[in-house]
C-alpha positions as CSV (number, residue, x, y, z in Angstrom):
1,M,-7.4,6.3,18.4
2,A,-4.7,4.3,20.1
3,M,-6.0,2.0,22.8
4,T,-2.6,2.6,24.5
5,V,-1.4,5.0,27.1
6,I,0.6,6.7,24.4
7,A,0.5,6.5,20.6
8,R,3.4,4.4,19.2
9,G,4.4,7.3,16.9
10,K,5.2,9.4,19.9
11,I,7.5,6.6,21.2
12,R,9.1,6.4,17.8
13,L,9.8,10.1,17.8
14,A,11.3,9.9,21.3
15,A,13.5,7.0,20.1
16,T,14.6,9.0,17.1
17,N,15.5,11.9,19.3
18,G,17.2,9.7,21.9
19,E,14.7,10.8,24.6
20,A,13.5,8.7,27.6
21,I,9.8,8.2,28.1
22,P,7.9,8.3,31.4
23,E,7.4,5.1,33.3
24,G,4.2,3.1,32.8
25,L,3.9,3.6,29.0
26,A,5.6,0.5,27.5
27,L,7.4,-2.8,27.9
28,D,10.5,-3.9,26.1
29,N,10.8,-7.1,24.0
30,D,11.2,-9.2,27.1
31,G,8.1,-7.8,28.8
32,A,9.9,-5.7,31.3
33,P,8.9,-2.1,32.0
34,T,11.1,0.5,30.3
35,T,11.7,4.2,30.0
36,D,14.1,3.7,27.1
37,A,12.1,4.8,24.0
38,K,14.1,2.6,21.6
39,Q,13.4,-0.5,23.7
40,A,9.8,0.5,24.1
41,F,9.4,1.0,20.3
42,E,10.8,-2.5,19.7
43,G,8.5,-3.8,22.5
44,V,4.8,-2.9,23.2
45,C,2.8,0.0,24.4
46,L,0.6,-0.6,27.5
47,P,-3.2,-0.2,27.2
48,F,-4.8,2.8,28.8
49,G,-7.0,2.3,31.8
50,G,-5.4,-1.0,33.0
51,A,-7.7,-4.0,32.8
52,K,-10.7,-2.1,31.6
53,G,-8.6,-0.4,28.9
54,S,-7.3,-3.8,27.9
55,A,-10.9,-4.9,27.5
56,F,-11.6,-2.0,25.2
57,A,-8.5,-2.9,23.1
58,M,-9.8,-6.5,22.9
59,L,-13.2,-5.2,21.8
60,M,-11.5,-3.2,19.0
61,E,-9.6,-6.3,17.9
62,L,-12.9,-8.2,17.8
63,L,-14.8,-5.6,15.9
64,S,-12.1,-4.5,13.5
65,G,-10.2,-7.8,13.0
66,V,-12.2,-10.9,13.9
67,L,-15.6,-9.6,12.7
68,T,-14.3,-8.0,9.5
69,G,-12.1,-11.0,8.4
70,A,-8.9,-8.9,8.7
71,N,-5.8,-9.8,10.7
72,Y,-5.9,-9.4,14.4
73,G,-3.7,-9.8,17.4
74,G,-0.2,-11.1,16.6
75,N,-1.2,-11.7,13.0
76,V,-1.1,-8.0,12.1
77,K,2.3,-7.3,10.5
78,S,4.3,-4.5,12.1
79,L,4.0,-1.2,10.4
80,Y,7.6,-0.6,11.3
81,F,9.5,-3.9,11.3
82,D,7.8,-6.5,9.1
83,H,7.0,-5.7,5.5
84,S,7.0,-9.3,4.4
85,E,3.3,-9.1,3.4
86,P,0.4,-6.6,3.7
87,Q,-0.8,-5.9,7.3
88,N,-4.4,-6.6,6.4
89,V,-5.6,-4.2,9.1
90,G,-9.4,-4.1,9.5
91,H,-11.7,-1.2,10.0
92,L,-15.2,-1.0,11.2
93,F,-17.4,2.0,10.6
94,I,-20.7,2.5,12.4
95,A,-23.1,5.1,11.1
96,I,-26.0,6.3,13.2
97,R,-28.8,8.5,12.2
98,P,-29.6,10.6,15.3
99,D,-33.0,11.7,13.8
100,L,-34.2,8.1,14.3
101,F,-34.2,8.7,18.0
102,V,-34.7,12.5,18.4
103,S,-35.2,15.3,15.9
104,D,-32.2,16.9,14.3
105,A,-32.7,20.1,16.2
106,E,-33.1,18.3,19.5
107,F,-29.9,16.3,18.8
108,H,-27.9,19.5,18.1
109,H,-29.4,21.1,21.2
110,R,-28.5,18.1,23.3
111,M,-24.9,18.0,21.9
112,D,-24.4,21.7,22.6
113,D,-25.7,21.2,26.1
114,F,-23.5,18.2,26.6
115,V,-20.4,20.1,25.5
116,Q,-21.3,23.1,27.7
117,K,-21.9,20.9,30.8
118,T,-18.6,19.1,30.2
119,K,-16.6,22.4,29.8
120,S,-18.2,23.9,32.9
121,L,-17.1,21.1,35.2
122,P,-14.5,22.0,37.9
123,K,-11.0,22.1,36.4
124,A,-8.1,20.1,37.9
125,K,-5.4,22.2,39.6
126,G,-3.1,23.8,37.0
127,F,-5.6,23.5,34.1
128,D,-7.5,26.4,32.6
129,D,-9.5,24.5,30.1
130,I,-11.5,21.2,29.6
131,L,-11.0,20.0,26.1
132,I,-13.3,17.7,24.2
133,P,-12.0,15.1,21.7
134,G,-10.5,16.8,18.6
135,E,-9.8,20.1,20.3
136,P,-6.2,19.6,21.2
137,E,-5.5,18.5,17.6
138,E,-7.4,21.5,16.2
139,K,-5.4,23.9,18.4
140,T,-2.2,22.2,17.3
141,A,-3.3,22.4,13.6
142,Q,-4.0,26.1,13.9
143,T,-0.6,26.8,15.5
144,R,1.2,24.7,12.9
145,L,-0.5,26.7,10.1
146,K,0.9,29.9,11.6
147,T,4.3,28.8,12.8
148,G,5.1,25.6,10.8
149,I,5.9,22.1,12.1
150,P,8.8,22.0,14.5
151,L,11.4,19.3,13.6
152,S,14.2,18.0,15.8
153,E,17.6,17.8,14.2
154,N,17.4,14.0,14.2
155,V,14.0,14.0,12.4
156,R,15.3,16.6,10.0
157,K,18.3,14.4,9.1
158,E,16.0,11.4,8.6
159,L,13.8,13.4,6.2
160,Q,16.8,14.8,4.4
161,L,18.1,11.2,3.8
162,E,14.7,10.2,2.4
163,L,14.5,13.2,0.1
164,E,18.0,12.5,-1.2
165,R,17.2,8.8,-1.6
166,Y,14.3,9.7,-4.0
167,A,16.2,12.6,-5.6
168,L,13.6,15.1,-4.2
169,D,14.3,18.8,-3.5
170,V,16.0,19.0,-0.1
171,S,15.0,22.7,0.2
172,L,11.5,21.4,1.1
173,L,12.9,21.1,4.7
174,S,13.6,24.8,4.9
């Protein structure tokens, strides 16, 4: 999960399509706020939740970088701009056995209750649904399975160039 207001890939897509991004998502290379997606992509995305979100991002750096021996902070090479050496991105996985605390049946009951209580909260004006993590992605996946993946003309051109570069079948974009 990105610790930023918006995932960098969404900014990259907006830059590819020549679209502006909303205010408050990113800074350019000089640290100035920008709505220009290309400048934002070359700059930085802002953390979600202001100072508290920034603290969460720092915690992720500590747990996934400092603690694991991987690169962290400015030492992680850019996925997009710097391929001079491996990124050495760290990961930390935490596994918890719920049945150490409550029975398996009790855990599942409590989880179902938690989801039901969350979904029954009052909805904000203009919203019909309260979604839990993973639901938006699952809905999108189901839609994409039925209708395919929409591609802008700019993305289609980039993909076509890559297919041609590696002598792959361009009809894959059809």
